[in-house]
N, C-alpha and C positions, 0 to 999 in steps of 0.2 A: 379752670384747669385742675384736675384732681391732684392731690398732693400724695407724697409717700406716707405709708403707715408709719407713725412715730412711736418710739418705745423709750422708756427711761432705761437708764444703765447705772449700776452701782459698781465703780471698779473695785477689784481685789487689791487691797494694799500689798505692797508699796507701789503698785502700778496705776498711779493717778495721774490722769491727763494723757492726751494723745500721744506723746512722744514716748513715754515710758510703756504705755500699751502697745505701741508699735515694736519697741525693743523686745517685749515679752512675747509677741506674736512671731516675729521674724528672727530674732538673733538669740533667743534663750538657749543656752548651751546645753541644757539637759533635755535630750529629746526622748518623746514617749516610746516606751517599748511597745513591740507589735507582738501579737499573741501567737502568729504563725510565720514560719520561715517562707520568704518569698522565692520566686523562681524568676530568674533573669531571662527576658525576652529581647530580641532585637527586631523591630518591626520596620518593614521597608516602606519608604516613601516614593513617590512617583518618579522623582528625579535620581533616584539611586542611594541616597543618604539613608541612614537607618536610625531609629530612635531607641534608646534604651528604655526598657520598662520593667517593673517589678510585679509580679502577679502572685496575689494572695488569695487562697481559697479558704473559706471558713471551716472550722472544725466540723466533722460529720455530724455531730450531735446539734449544731446550729444551721446546718446547711438547709436552705429552702430553694428549690428549683424555680419558684416563682419570683425570687429576688433578682433584679437586673444587675448586670455588671456596673460597678462604680468606677468610672474613669476619673482620676484626680490629676489636676495640672497646676503646677508650681507658678510663681511669679517671677518678675525680673531678677536675674542672677541666682535663681534659686535651683533646687534639685528636688528629686523625690523624697529626701531626707529632711526637707524644711519641717520646723516644729509643727505648725498649723496642719500640714499635710499628713504627717504621721499620726497626729492626734484623730483626724478624722478617719484615716484608714483603720485604727484601732477600733474605733466606736463602731464603724460599719461592719468590720469582721465579727465583732461580738454579737451583732444583730442579724447575722447570716448572709451579708452581702459578699459576694466575690469582689475584689478590689484590684485595679491596675493603677500603680503610680507611674505616671509617665514623665520622661525627661524630654524637654524641648531640644531642638536641634542646636548643636553648638554650646550647650551647658556642659558642666564638668564631667558628667557621666556620658552623655551621647556623643561628646568630643571625638573619640576615636574613629567614628563613622559619619562625621559631619564634614560637608564642604562649604557650609553656609551657616547662617544665623537665624534666630528667630525674630519676629516683631509682631505687634498686635494684629496687623493684617494678614498673617500667614495661618489663617484658619484652615486652609486646605491641608496642613500638616495633621491636624486632628482629623479631618475628613478621611485622610489616607489611612491613618491608624484604625479608625472605626471600620472602614472597608476591608481591612486585612484581619480582622478578627474572625476566628472560626465560629460557625454556629453553635459549637458546644459551649462558647463563652457568651455569646451575645444573643442566644435564642430567647431568652426572656427580656430582651431589651437592654439598653444602656441609660444610664443616668450619669450625667457629666457635671463636674464641679471644677472651678478655677478660682485661684486667688491672685488678686492684684492684675498684672498683665495676662496672667493665664485666665482670669475671669473675663477679661476683654476679649480674649481669644475664643472663648466658649460662647460669648454672646454673638460674635460674628460667625461662628460655626452654625448655631441655631437659626440665625436669620438668613444665612447665605447657602448653606449646604444639607440642611436637615432632610429634604426631600429628594436629594439626588439619587441617582440609580447606584445600587450597590450598597447603600447606607442601611445599618440595622435600624430597628425602631428605637427611637429616642423617647424616653419616658419622662425625663425631667432634666432641668438644668439649674444649677446654682452658681451665682458670681458674687464673691465676697471681695469687697474694697476694689472694685473694678474701676480703672480709668474710663469712664464714658466719652470724655472729652481729653484726648492725650495732650493737646497743647496746653490746657489748663493745668494738667498733672505735671508736665515738665516745668512749668512756671513755678509751681508750688514747691516741687523738689529743689530746684535751683534757688529758691529763695530760703530755704532752710539751712542755717549755718553748719548743721552737723550732718543731716542726711544727705543733702546736696552733694557735697564733695565726696562722702563715703560711697554713695550709689554710683556716681560718676566713675570713680576709681574702680569698683568692682565690675561695673559694666564694660569699661575699657579694657580691663585685663581679660575678661571672659572673651570678648569679641576678637582681640588680637591673638588669644591663645589658640584659635582654630588655624593651625599651620597649613591644613590642606585647603583653605578657603579659595574657591575658584573665582569668586566675584568680589574680592578685596585686593586691589592692585596697591602699588606702592604709594600713589597719591592718596588713596583712601586711607591707608595705614598711618601715613603722615598726619593726615587730618584727624584721625582717631587719637593719635598721641598728643596733638596739639589743642584739642578742644577744651574748653575751660568751663563748660557748663553742659547739662544734658540736652538742653535745646540745641545748642551748637553742634553737639555730637550727632544728633538726629538729622539736623539740617545739612551738615557737610559731610556725613558718612552714610547714614541709613537711607536717606532720601535718595541720593544718586546711586548708591549701591543697588538698590532694589528697583530702579527705573523711574523714579518719580521726578518730575522736572523741578520741584520746589519743596521746600519744608511745609509750606501752606497747603499744597495738594497732597502731600504725603498725610499729614495728620487729618486732613478733610476726608480723604478716601478711606481711611482705616478706622475712624472713629465709630464705636458701637452705638451711641445714642441716636445715630441717624437710621439705623436699621432695626432698631428695637420694635417698631410696629409690625415688622414682617415675621417676628417669632411666633410660632403656634405651638411649641412645646412648652408645657407648664414650667414656669422659670422664676426662681427667686433671686432678688438683688438684695444684699445686705450691705449697708454703708454706715459709717459712723460720723458724726457731725464734728467730731474733733480729729478726724484723720488728717495728718500733716502732709500727705502725699496726694490724696484725691479730694479736691474741694467738694464739699457737700452741695455746693451751689449747682454743680453739674447734673446732680440727681434731681434737684428741685426745678431744674430749667426744662425738663422733659414733659410733654403732654402725655399723661399716662392714661388718658381716656382713649388714646389711639394705640394702646399696647395691652390688650385684653389679656393675654397670655402671661403677662409679666407682673409680679408682686414685688414693688419696691418697699423696703424697710430701712428706715433711718433710725439708728439709735443715738441716744444723747452722748454717748462715748464709746470707746473701744479702739480708738485709733486706727492704725493700718494693719488689718490682718491679727488684730490683738483680741478684742472682746473677751478679755479674761475678768469675769464679774464676780461680785461677791455672793457666790452660792457655795453651800457645803457640798459640792459635788466635784467629781474629778475633771470633767470636760469643760472647756469654756463655752460661752454662749454660741459662738459661731458654729461648734462641732454639734451642739445639741439642736440648733435650728436646722442645719443641713440634714442630720440624721432624721429629724422628724419629717422634713419635706420629702426626703427620698422614701421614707417609709410609706407616707401618705401617696405618693406617686406610684409607688409599687403596688400597693393595694388596689388603687383604682385601675391601673394597667392590667393586673390580673382579673379584677371583675370584668373589665370590658373584653378580655380576651376569652373568658368563660362565656360571656354573652355571645360573642360572635361564634364560638364553637358550638354553642346551642342552636343558634340561628342556622348555621351551616348543616348541622344534623338534621334540624327540622326540615329544611329545604331538601335535602337528599332524600328523606323519607318520603316527602310529598312527591318528588320526581320519581322515585321508585313506584309509588301507588299509581301515578298518572300513566306510568308507561306500561303497567300490567292490566290485562282485562279484568274487570270486577267480577265477582262470583255469578252475579245475575247475568252478565254478558256471556261468561263461560257456559252457564247452563243453557242459555238460549241457543248458543252456537251448537252445543252437543245434541240439542233436540231437533235442530234444523235438518230437513232432508238433504242428502248428499247431492 
């Protein structure tokens, strides 16, 4: 069974080790500045909720109409302003990509127009967003990237919804630190003495803060307040809330590793061997020979959404890799579109020629007796 591509990793001091890399990637208080002011959008979902998003267009000097829209999706308890997401947005804008930073339903920014909450299996929310995009934004296609839970949602989107009616052309996908096996990720989080309690507290607060929630009755609210681990929260709140008969059924039906073979869009998975949240074993357990469109990359370090390496450059490894992958996919998509346009023009020319009489036939017809 093929293995993931393995890369060495030299951490930037003082962020040595998976835990400090994770803090650098997720909790660093100094957030990257963006070169362009964004435009607030509210994108409708099929059930009436709306998601907040921030649209950034590149400077006119850098604008390239062949660049696809880059849709960026945050992780659990995150927002459009998470450090890793802003760093990616800045780099993409500087290379001419339009960027849409999306807020999942129920998060701190989408909350005013949310009556429910996100989870890994709600990839239809991303599908609804993509369907709602006007041709002026999605005409050159869309490249989608997600971090952590957002990365898992992106994988489910690409596997389950990429070919559905009304979808724009998806040219690339990137999933960074994505929990391929949610149960394994819950166990790893709960086992961590610092990250476990912190993430549970943030998640609980976020879920309960959606005061307009139509699918969270008092029994579920009590279960949310009393849960003592992330696994217990998902088993006693999320699973019954969204109609799953058990925790085991919930995590089995939403796990991305089961649907990776169905992905046909070029996709990159970036994972760190020292990720304290997502065990590397979940990446190594996949039969990658059955996933021809997916490139799995396992680095020796980088933590969870960190990847701040020892390079004298501004952007961390994850941002550079994402940018390179999107640029390569965009160039390939532009070449394919040009080839299709040439083929269509050639076919149209042949059709016109075939529908008109040749000069010889015209001459013979004019010489024939009436």
